[in-house]
C-alpha positions, 0 to 999 in steps of 0.5 A: 504641430497638429501632426504631433498633437495627433500622434500624442493622442494616438499613443495615449489612446493605444497605451490606455487600451493595453492590459487588463483592468483590476476587475478583469484580473480578479474575475480571471483569478476567481475562475481559475480558483473555481477550476482548481477546486473542482479539479482537486475535488475530482482527483482527491489527492488523499485517495490517490495517496491511499491507493499508492499505499495499498498498491505497495502493500499488495506488491509486498504481499505477492513478493513475500508469498512468492518467496515462501512458495520458492522456499517450500519448493526447495525444502518441502516445508515452510520456514517456520517448520522445525529444523529437524523437519527441514525448516528454519524453526523461525516464528518459534517453530509455529505456523503463523495464525493471523500474525503481523508480518513485522512480528516475524521479521529480523532483529531490526524489525518491530518485534525483537523478541527472543526467537533465535531465527526469524522467517524473513531473515531466513528468506533473505539468507537463502536469496528469496528476498532482498536484504532490504525487504525486512526493513520496510517497517511501515508496509510490513506492519500492515500485512498479516501472514496466516498459514492456511493449510487445512488440517491433515492436508499435504498441500501447504498454503499461506495467505498474506492479507492487509486492510485496504485504506483506499475506497477503490480497493476496499470495495473490490470484490476480492476484498472480502476476507478477515485476517485468517482469511475466511470470507466475511459474511457482511463486508462494509468498508464504512463499518469499522467492526466489519473490516475486510481484508485483501489477501494474496493466497 
C-alpha cells in the first residue's frame, strides 16, 4: 500500500515538472518576435524587391543594346534609319532622343500610334530579340532609349537608361546620368529633381 502511494506521488511529481508555464511560453514568443522584427529590419524586404526590379531592368537594357548592336553590324545602320538607307524606318524614321522604350514597341505595346513599323518588332522579326521581349510592358515603360551618336560622327552609339528604385543601385558611381545620357553635376538620389539614371551604353 505504501509502495502504491509512493508510486502515485512520484508520477504526480514527474507530470507536474513536464512542459512550460504560460509565462515561459510568452517570454519565448516575445523573444522570437523581437528577433523576427530585427531580421526584417536588417533584410528590408521592400528594398530587396526594388533590387530585383532594378536587376531586371538592367538585364533588359543590356539585351536591347546588344540586339541593336547586332542589327547595326548586319545593316550598317540602326533600325530607325530610313528604308532607303538600309534601316526599317521605325520610330517614324527618327533617331530616338530620350524616348521611352515602350513608345517604340510593337502594336501590343503602350503606344500604338500610326507608325507602320516598330523598332522592337523589326528586331524580333530579324531574330535579334525573343518574341516575348516587346510585351514586357512594366519593364520597357521604365527604360529610356537615346541615340547618342555625336553629330557628324561615323560611329553610331545608343544608350538604354533607367532610374533605379533601390537605394543600393541609386548610390552606385555608375548611376550618374540623365536620360540623354549626360553626366549630372549634382546627383542626389534623395532629391526628386536630381534624379540620376543608370545607362547601358
